[in-house]
MARVEXBA-992061 format. One record per residue: residue in three letters; x, y, z of N, C-alpha, C in turn. Coordinates in steps of 0.001 Angstrom, whole numbers. Layout:
<recs>
ALA, X, Y, Z, X, Y, Z, X, Y, Z
...
</recs>
This chain:
<recs>
MET, 838, -1167, 0, 0, 0, 0, 886, 1235, 0
ALA, 436, 2253, -653, 1214, 3476, -787, 1249, 4238, 534
SER, 2379, 4869, 774, 2514, 5664, 1985, 1823, 7019, 1804
THR, 1617, 7696, 2910, 967, 9006, 2882, 1789, 10000, 2075
SER, 3105, 9967, 2256, 3951, 10918, 1533, 3946, 10627, 26
GLU, 3874, 9358, -340, 3821, 8997, -1763, 2503, 9469, -2374
LEU, 1405, 9234, -1672, 106, 9690, -2169, 40, 11207, -2266
ALA, 642, 11876, -1309, 656, 13339, -1342, 1413, 13844, -2575
CYS, 2481, 13159, -2947, 3220, 13532, -4158, 2392, 13278, -5407
VAL, 1650, 12196, -5426, 774, 11904, -6555, -263, 13007, -6705
TYR, -899, 13362, -5588, -1913, 14415, -5635, -1311, 15758, -6031
SER, -111, 16033, -5559, 564, 17281, -5934, 830, 17326, -7434
ALA, 1278, 16200, -7979, 1534, 16133, -9422, 241, 16319, -10206
LEU, -845, 15735, -9711, -2141, 15904, -10383, -2621, 17353, -10323
ILE, -2409, 18004, -9189, -2793, 19412, -9061, -2004, 20268, -10045
LEU, -703, 20041, -10096, 134, 20816, -11021, -272, 20555, -12467
SER, -532, 19317, -12783, -928, 18970, -14147, -2271, 19593, -14506
ASP, -3187, 19589, -13563, -4515, 20152, -13813, -4437, 21654, -14091
ASP, -3479, 22316, -13461, -3300, 23760, -13683, -2336, 24054, -14825
ASP, -1922, 23021, -15562, -979, 23147, -16681, 331, 23806, -16256
ILE, 821, 23388, -15098, 2093, 23874, -14568, 3101, 22740, -14686
GLU, 4319, 23078, -15065, 5365, 22063, -15191, 5618, 21410, -13832
ILE, 5767, 20099, -13846, 5957, 19353, -12605, 7448, 19286, -12300
THR, 7824, 19953, -11210, 9209, 19937, -10746, 9228, 19548, -9277
ALA, 10379, 19139, -8800, 10519, 18746, -7400, 10235, 19931, -6476
ASP, 10663, 21114, -6880, 10431, 22303, -6051, 8941, 22607, -5914
LYS, 8210, 22470, -6984, 6773, 22765, -6937, 6014, 21711, -6137
ILE, 6421, 20458, -6268, 5807, 19409, -5460, 6100, 19651, -3982
THR, 7340, 20014, -3670, 7729, 20305, -2291, 6934, 21474, -1736
THR, 6729, 22507, -2539, 5953, 23666, -2100, 4523, 23264, -1744
LEU, 3906, 22435, -2586, 2547, 21981, -2293, 2499, 21107, -1036
LEU, 3492, 20252, -864, 3528, 19388, 313, 3684, 20199, 1603
LYS, 4538, 21222, 1545, 4726, 22081, 2718, 3462, 22889, 3001
ALA, 2794, 23354, 1948, 1558, 24122, 2128, 461, 23262, 2742
ALA, 480, 21974, 2462, -532, 21059, 2997, -103, 20463, 4343
SER, 1062, 20838, 4816, 1612, 20334, 6095, 1699, 18813, 6114
VAL, 2215, 18261, 5024, 2370, 16812, 4905, 3808, 16450, 5257
ASP, 3958, 15434, 6123, 5289, 14900, 6401, 5652, 13966, 5257
TYR, 6811, 14169, 4673, 7199, 13378, 3506, 8682, 13082, 3551
GLU, 9027, 12009, 2889, 10434, 11660, 2736, 11022, 12559, 1653
PRO, 12221, 13057, 1853, 12780, 14039, 910, 13026, 13510, -507
TYR, 13062, 12211, -687, 13334, 11684, -2024, 12094, 11625, -2911
TRP, 10891, 11642, -2330, 9680, 11511, -3129, 9489, 12616, -4156
PRO, 9615, 13891, -3811, 9407, 14936, -4835, 10355, 14801, -6032
ASN, 11624, 14517, -5756, 12585, 14349, -6860, 12244, 13132, -7716
LEU, 11852, 12063, -7064, 11511, 10833, -7777, 10320, 11055, -8707
PHE, 9283, 11699, -8191, 8104, 11955, -9006, 8403, 12941, -10125
ALA, 9188, 13970, -9838, 9507, 14967, -10863, 10284, 14324, -12013
LYS, 11231, 13461, -11687, 12008, 12792, -12736, 11167, 11789, -13508
ALA, 10297, 11083, -12815, 9465, 10075, -13476, 8450, 10710, -14424
LEU, 7993, 11909, -14091, 6956, 12551, -14890, 7498, 13625, -15832
ALA, 8805, 13785, -15879, 9404, 14806, -16740, 9097, 14513, -18206
GLY, 8551, 15506, -18883, 8270, 15385, -20309, 7058, 14537, -20644
ARG, 6256, 14175, -19662, 5065, 13357, -19913, 3809, 14184, -19676
ASN, 2805, 13858, -20431, 1522, 14514, -20264, 661, 13622, -19370
ILE, 481, 14040, -18136, -243, 13227, -17167, -1690, 13044, -17582
LYS, -2280, 14039, -18186, -3679, 13925, -18616, -3837, 12794, -19633
ASP, -2874, 12647, -20531, -2922, 11541, -21492, -2732, 10195, -20789
LEU, -1846, 10160, -19799, -1636, 8917, -19059, -2910, 8483, -18353
ILE, -3614, 9430, -17779, -4834, 9101, -17041, -5939, 8658, -17983
THR, -6089, 9347, -19097, -7182, 9003, -20010, -6925, 7712, -20778
ASN, -5680, 7261, -20865, -5363, 6050, -21616, -5158, 4826, -20735
VAL, -5504, 4905, -19473, -5345, 3758, -18581, -6315, 2666, -19005
GLY, -5795, 1489, -19258, -6628, 344, -19577, -7194, 314, -20981
THR, -6726, 1173, -21865, -7269, 1171, -23216, -6558, 180, -24120
GLY, -5461, -382, -23673, -4734, -1333, -24509, -4081, -641, -25687
ALA, -3478, 492, -25451, -2878, 1284, -26520, -1767, 522, -27243
GLY, -1165, -467, -26605, -91, -1221, -27227, -577, -2217, -28266
ALA, -1837, -2601, -28249, -2347, -3615, -29164, -2293, -3183, -30626
PRO, -2724, -1970, -30995, -2624, -1587, -32396, -1179, -1506, -32877
ALA, -289, -1088, -31998, 1112, -1001, -32382, 1676, -2388, -32648
ALA, 1294, -3345, -31852, 1777, -4711, -32054, 1242, -5283, -33356
ALA, 2, -4989, -33694, -568, -5476, -34946, 109, -4820, -36136
ALA, 414, -3548, -36011, 1077, -2834, -37099, 2505, -3338, -37278
ALA, 3145, -3718, -36204, 4519, -4196, -36289, 4600, -5549, -36993
GLY, 3515, -6295, -36987, 3497, -7601, -37636, 3639, -7510, -39137
GLY, 3257, -6393, -39716, 3395, -6188, -41147, 2353, -6901, -41963
GLY, 1391, -7556, -41353, 357, -8276, -42079, -755, -7352, -42526
ASP, -1488, -7811, -43544, -2643, -7051, -44003, -3822, -7342, -43099
ALA, -4858, -6562, -43273, -6072, -6782, -42496, -6714, -8109, -42899
THR, -6465, -8578, -44113, -7052, -9839, -44568, -6386, -11035, -43905
ASP, -5159, -10870, -43404, -4468, -11965, -42732, -5028, -12223, -41343
ALA, -5586, -11226, -40718, -6054, -11348, -39340, -7171, -12384, -39190
PRO, -8210, -12405, -40038, -9261, -13417, -39850, -8745, -14842, -40010
ALA, -7829, -15059, -40931, -7280, -16400, -41130, -6523, -16849, -39893
ALA, -5778, -15949, -39281, -5036, -16285, -38073, -5987, -16583, -36928
GLU, -7076, -15835, -36833, -8050, -16070, -35780, -8730, -17424, -35959
GLU, -9008, -17821, -37209, -9631, -19116, -37466, -8705, -20249, -37045
LYS, -7406, -20110, -37326, -6454, -21139, -36942, -6402, -21284, -35430
LYS, -6414, -20143, -34718, -6386, -20200, -33261, -7655, -20858, -32731
ALA, -8795, -20554, -33341, -10056, -21137, -32901, -10049, -22648, -33102
GLU, -9480, -23111, -34213, -9407, -24542, -34473, -8533, -25235, -33431
LYS, -7413, -24612, -33066, -6525, -25205, -32073, -7223, -25317, -30724
VAL, -7969, -24282, -30357, -8676, -24308, -29087, -9698, -25429, -29073
GLU, -10417, -25615, -30172, -11415, -26681, -30249, -10759, -28052, -30140
GLU, -9620, -28241, -30788, -8929, -29513, -30727, -8469, -29821, -29303
GLU, -7985, -28809, -28589, -7528, -29011, -27227, -8698, -29401, -26327
GLU, -9839, -28810, -26520, -11006, -29134, -25705, -11429, -30577, -25933
GLU, -11386, -31054, -27179, -11766, -32420, -27487, -10794, -33410, -26864
SER, -9521, -33096, -26856, -8540, -34014, -26308, -8711, -34175, -24800
ASP, -9222, -33178, -24117, -9468, -33294, -22686, -10594, -34279, -22401
ASP, -11574, -34366, -23293, -12709, -35261, -23099, -12325, -36727, -23300
ASP, -11265, -37006, -24011, -10883, -38367, -24348, -10113, -39065, -23240
MET, -9905, -38440, -22119, -9092, -39036, -21071, -9813, -40154, -20339
GLY, -11133, -40239, -20435, -11871, -41341, -19830, -12265, -41117, -18399
PHE, -11916, -40018, -17807, -12342, -39745, -16436, -12592, -38253, -16288
GLY, -13401, -37909, -15330, -13731, -36525, -15067, -13074, -36047, -13786
LEU, -13170, -34828, -13548, -12559, -34226, -12373, -13202, -34719, -11087
PHE, -14515, -34953, -11133, -15226, -35320, -9928, -15692, -36781, -9921
ASP, -15076, -37648, -10721, -15464, -39081, -10752, -14846, -39818, -9610
</recs>
């Protein structure tokens, strides 16, 4: 679980991002002091370096969207017509595996 000082740095970064202010260790420290939060001195620097040059709003809006999937498909170099054929082959393999499980002659609860 995240510590209080770590969460305070996260919230500080979100506040700065929401106001379109560059996220720096000094600005995070200023917000933490204004909120009277006890924090470890390494957290502001760590967050500032981790978020340098990144758009936090884009990170938040793209959580869980699977943004890497289209890039992986594009890297394959295949046409869109190749995708259905590959899916059919995978479906056939799955069906074959299911049938082979039934041929064992016993069930899980026998």
